[in-house]
N, C-alpha and C positions, 0 to 999 in steps of 0.2 A: 394903153401901155401899162405894164406892171409897175407899181410903186411900192417901195419899202420905207417904212418909218419906224422909229424907235418908240417902244412903250413897255410898261412893266407887265410881267406875266399875270395871267388871270388864274393861275393854278392855286389850289387850296390844299389843305391837309385835313385829315380826319383823325381825331385823337383815338388811339387804340387800334386803328385800322390804317390801311395804306391804299390810296387810289392806284389804279393802273396809270402809269405815266405815258402820255401820248404826245408825240412830236410829229411834225409834218415836214417832209422834205420835197422841194420842188425840183422838177427836172429842167435842165437848161432848154431854152426855146430858140428857134431861129428868129432872126430880126423881124420877119413878117408876122410870125405867130405872136411875138411879144407885143407888136403894135396893135393887134386885133384882140388880144386877150381881154375878157370881161372882168377878170379877177383883180382885186386890189388887196395888198398885204400891208398891214400896219402893226409893227411889233409882233405880237403873238396872236393876232386876229387876221382872218382872211374873209373877204366878202365880195359879193357882186352888189355894188351899191343899189340901195332901195329894193333889193330882192332877198338876199340871204346873207347871214354872217355867222362865222364860227370862231371860237377861241380855244387855244390849246396851250399846253405847257411850254412849247417852243415851236417856232417855225423857222426852218432853215432855207435861205434863199439858194438859188442855183449856183452861186459862187462859193458856198460853204463846202469845206472838205468833209470827207467821211470821218476823219479823225475828230472834227468838231462835233459831228453827230454822235460819235461814240462817247466822247468825253461828257456830253450833256447828261446821260443817265446810264448807259450800258456799262461803263467803267465801274460805277458804283455797285451795280448788280453783280458784276464779276467778282469784285472784292468781297461782297456779302456772301457769295457762294463759297469762297475760300473760308469764310468764318462759319459756314454751316447752314446758310439760308438757301432754299430753292430759288432759282431765278429763271425767267423766260423772257426772251426778246424776240419779237417777230416783225418782219416787214410785210406790210399789207398795201394793196393797191391794184389798179387795173393792169392788164398786160402791157408790157413795154413802158412801165413807169419808173424803172430803176431799182426794183427790189433786190434782184440778184447782185447788181453792182454794189448796192449798199451793204449787203451781207458778206459777199465774197471779195469785192473790189477787184483791183488789178495789181500787177507787179509794181507799178508806179504809185498807186494809192490803195493800200490794203483796206479790206472791208472790215465789218464788225467782227466776223469770226476770227480772222487772223489777228486782229488787234486784241481780242479777248484771250486768245491762246498765249500771246506774248505777255499779257498782263498777269497771267498765272506765275510767270517767272518773276515779274516785278513785285509780286506780293510776298516774296521771300527775300531774305537778306543775301542769300547765296545763290549761285546759278541753279537754274531749273534742271539742267542736264547733269549726268553723272561725271564729275571731274575730280581728280585727286586734289586734296587740299594742299599737301606738300609732299616731299619725298618720303617722309616717315609714315604718313598716313596711307591707309589702303583705299581702294576704290569703294564707292558707295553702292550698296546692294540692299534689296529688300529680302526679308524672309517671309514666305507665305505660309499661312496655316489655313486650310479650308475645312469647314464643317457644315454639312448640309447645304453646300453651295454658297455659303457666306465667306467672305474674305477677311482674314485678320493679318496684319502686317507689322514687321519690325525692321529696323535698319541697324547697321553697324555704327555709322556716324550720320548725323542728319544734315543734308543740304537744304531741307525744306523747313527751315526755322523761320517762322513768321516774325514780323517786326514787333508784334505785341505779345505773342504767345509762342512758347516753344512747343511745336507740335510736329508729329510725323504724318506724312501724307502718302496716299496711294491714289493715282489718277487713272481712270478708265474712260474710254470714249466709244460711242456708237454712232452710226450714221444710217438713217433710214429714209425711204421715200414712200409717199402715199400716191400710188398711180392707179387711176380708175377704181378708187376705193379698195385697193389691195396694198398691203404693206410689204415692201421689199427691203431686204438688207443690202445696203450699198457696199458694205465691207465684206460680205459673203454673198455674191450675186446669185449663187445657187439656192439661197434661202429666200423663197418667194411665198407670197400669200400667208404671211405670218399672222397669228391671231393675238388679240388683246385679251388679257386675263386680269383678274383682281383677287387679291387675298389680303388678310389682315397684316401679314408680315411684310409684303412687298408693295402693297397698294396696287395701283394700276400699272401694268407692265406689258411689254410685247414679248411673248414667249419665243425662245430660240434666237433672239436678236444677238448678234455677235458683239462682244465688248472687248476691246483691246486695251491691255495695260500699256500705258505710255510713259516714256521717260524723258522726253524733250519736246520742245515746240516743233522742231524739224520733223520728228516722227509723227506728230499729230497732223501737221500740214501735208505730209506725204500720204498718210492714210486718207485724209480728206480729198486729196487729188485723185487717189485711186477710186474712192467712192463716187466722186463727181463724174468720172469717166463712164460710170454705169447708170447715171441718171438719165431719165427720158427727156430728150430735147427734140424740138421739131420746128419747122419753118411755117410761119403764117404771113399774111399780108402786112401785119403790123410789126412783126419781129422775126428776124432771120434765125435767131437762136432762142426760141420761146421755151421756157420751162413748162413741161407738160405734167409736172407732179409737184406736190409739196414735199419739202425735205426738212428733216429735224436732225440737226447736229447736236449731240448730247455729250456733256462731260459729267462723269460721276466722280465726286471728290469725297474720299474717306480720310478722316484725320483723327489722331489720338494724342492726348497730352502725354508728353514724355516724363512729367514729374510724378512718377509712381514710385512706390516703395520697392526698391529692387530686392530687398532682403525677403520680404513677405510675398512679393508678387501681386500685392493688392493694388487696386486703382480706384480712386474715388471719382475719376472722371469717366464720362461715357465716350463712345465712339460717335463722331459726327459724320453723317452721310448726307450729302447734298447733291442736287442735280441742277445743271445749267443747260437749258434748252435754247438753241439759237435756230430760229425757224425762218426758212425762205418759202413763203407761200407762192403758189402759182397765181397768176393774175386773172381776175374776172374778165370774161370775153363776151363780145357780141358777134355772132357768126357773120352778120352782114358786113362788119368791118374787118374781121380777120380773114374772111373768105374760107373758113374752115368747112371741110366736108370729109365724109368717110371717117377714117381713124381720128383725124384732128377734131372733127365735130363731136365724136364720142368722148374724146379727152376733155374738150371744152365743157361738155355737158356735166361730166363728173366734177370738174373743177368748180363750175358755178354752183352745183348742188352743195358741195362741201362748204364753200364760202357762204352760201345762203344759210346753211345750218349754223356756221360760226356767227353770222350776223344775228340770227334768231337767239342764240345763246347770249350774246352780248346784250341784246335788247331786253331779254327776260331778266338778266342780272341787273341791268341798269334800272329796271322798274321794281327791283326788290322781290322778284318772284320767289327766289329760293328761300329768303329769310321769312317769307310769308307762307311757306309750305307749298308753293306752287311748283309745277313741273318745269324743269329746264332740260331741253332735249339733247344732252351731251351724247347720248348713244346713237343719235341719228346719223352720225358721221364718225369715221375713224379719226379724223383730225381733232374734232372737239373732244372725243373720248380720251385720246392720249394727252391732250392739253388740259383736261378737266381740272387737275390740281392748280393750274396756273390761272384759271379763270374763276375768280371769286373764291379761291382756296388758299393753300399754304405756299405762297410764293411771292417774290417780288417780280412784277411783270411790267414790261415796257413795250409799246407798239410804235413802230416807225411807219407812218402812213406816207407812202410815196405817191405823188400826184404829178400830173402835167397840167399846166395852166392854158394850154392851147384851146381856142374857142371850139374847135371841132369835138373836143372831148369834155365839154362842160358837164353833160349829164353824168358821165362816169366819174368825173372828179367830185361832183356834188354828192354822189352816192358814197364814194370813199370817205368824204369828210363827215357825212352823216353817221357812218359806222364808227369813225374815230371819235366823234363827239359823244356818242352813246358810251363808248368804252371809258371815257373820262369819269363816268358815274359809277363804274364798277370798282368795288373795294375788295382787297385781299387782306388776309391776316397771316403774315409771314412770321415764322418763328424758327429758331435754331433747331435742327433735327438731330437730337441726341438719342442714342440707343443706350438705355440704362442697363447696368450690369445685373439688376435684379430680374426683370422679366425676360431679358435676352442674354443669359450667361455665355452663349456661344460666341459673342463678340469680344468678351473681356477675358484676359489671362488672370484668373484669380487662383488657379491651382498651383501650389508651390512646386510640385513635382514636374508639372508641364513646363513651368518657367525655368526650372533647373536644366531640364533636358534641352530646351531651346537655347539657353545660354551656352551649353556645351556645343550645340550645332553652330552657334555664332562664332565661337572660338575656333572650331574646326575650319569653318569657312575663312576666317581671318588668316589662319595658317596657310591655307591653300592659296589665298589671294597674294600673300606676301611671297610665296615661292613659285607663283605661276604667272602666266600672261593674263593680267587682270581684265583687259579689254575683251579678250576671247571669252573668259568666264562670265563677264557681265552680260554679253550677248546670249550666251548659252542659258544662263539663269532666267533672263527675261523671256527667252523663247520657251523654256520649260513652264514658266508661270502662265504664259498665254495659252500654251497647249492644255494645261490643267484646267484653266478657266473655260476654254472652248469645249473641252470634254464634258464639263459639268453642264454647260448650256445645251450641248447637243443631247446629252442624256435627258435633260428636262424636256427638250423639244420632242424627242422620241416618245417619252412617257405621256406627254400631252396628246400626241398623235394617236397612240394606242388607246388612250382614254376616249378620244373622239370616235375612233373606229369601233370600240365597244358600244358606245352610245348608238352609233349608226346601225350596228348589228342588232342591238336590242330593239331599235325602232323598226328595222326590217322584219324581224321575227314577229313583232307585235302586229305589223300590217298583214303579214302572211296568215297569222291566226285569225285576224279580223276577216280577211278574204275567205278563209276556209269556213268560218262561221256563216258568212253570207251565202256561200255556195251550199252549205248544209241546209240552211233555212230555205233557200230557193228550191233545192231538191225535194225537201219535205212538202213544200207548197205544190210543186208539180205532181208529186206522188199522190197527195190528197185530192188534187184536182182530177187526176186520172181515175181515181177510185170513184169519185162522185159521178163522173161521166159514165163509168161502167155500170153503176147502180141505176142511173137514169135509163141507160140503154136496155137493161134487163127488165125494168118496169114496163117499158114500151113493148 
């Protein structure tokens, strides 16, 4: 029978660095499974007596709510993302262990993702959505300025004033899945087989991935539901609604200090750009238990392969391979490549390891706990992501003429808002901004596709030339061979 006792956490800290935070959540068991379970839990340690023992930052029993799991660490990561730190939280575990329930939850008990979205609202003094402050004030709108695909933003009046710093915010979201090692855009289902790229300006990113500018928690949740409806789900012997893909729900937070010199247009503060990844991993599977065959077997094979790569990356990092100049196979999987900055890089990261303590799943549970235990030894070095005005002037308004022109645009918009139906204009402006952003992303995607086609064409032409050269050489050999035979024939 499973036993819970109280004890202090075994978690430690690393000066100058920060460990990945690892918690374990157990799935409720039937009475029969609870009686036969070999596992014993005491505070933040879990063990099979006299065989194996693991210790974590926190272990949540099956009667703990998702809100308690969220408050333990994810809430802090969300608040840090608002301050400019990258953050990643992902649920890990075997199939049917409660990962999707932890991340998405239900209407009665919201999961980590909905709780995170609503905490963006709590991080500001005023409401997250666009509401008039009083009868004299106008509705709140952003002004967008794009340059080389980068977004700069201003507002008439700020509803996004943080409790500690007066800042302006722009929020964007994307939602992707990795299905059979192919990246699909869940917000734009026609965008499939997207490619991962990397450059100095953007780091690692998915080209052509749709990013929606969002203005309220309701809008974010509606977009998430839309994306979820396009996620690959399938039935197995272990789970009626088994996730057949990994999903990454991403919030991009841009903010700028409002305390700039309005006369000169100069700003000593940089723009902060942070990314929050909320990841629902597909579960590891054993075909003998899931009864998978055909398409399901292929899906399970890809899921297991990517999770194995994730496990290898965690193992290498826990052994200090990267700091010692060793190879860490981030590129062996789309999942680890996208999450590379969160694994031993510039991010605050938390893992929620979902397990079942039923005796029949002892091997899978032990494997999940071994992965989680290794992750405890991985350290990140998170820092605020600020884009300086010196190396990246495209983000900062330092030109007095540009500032003057934009101030006039603001006044024009203020006049229109005061004399028009502001709600209609709000929706229209938001729609135009999203259209502009999607156009830039589509242009980038097409440019990358053309680049790939050019490379493929060049490769094809190279192969044609090589084949032509081979044919020419073979023809020469045949010609010389025929000449030699003719000479021999004449001699005879």
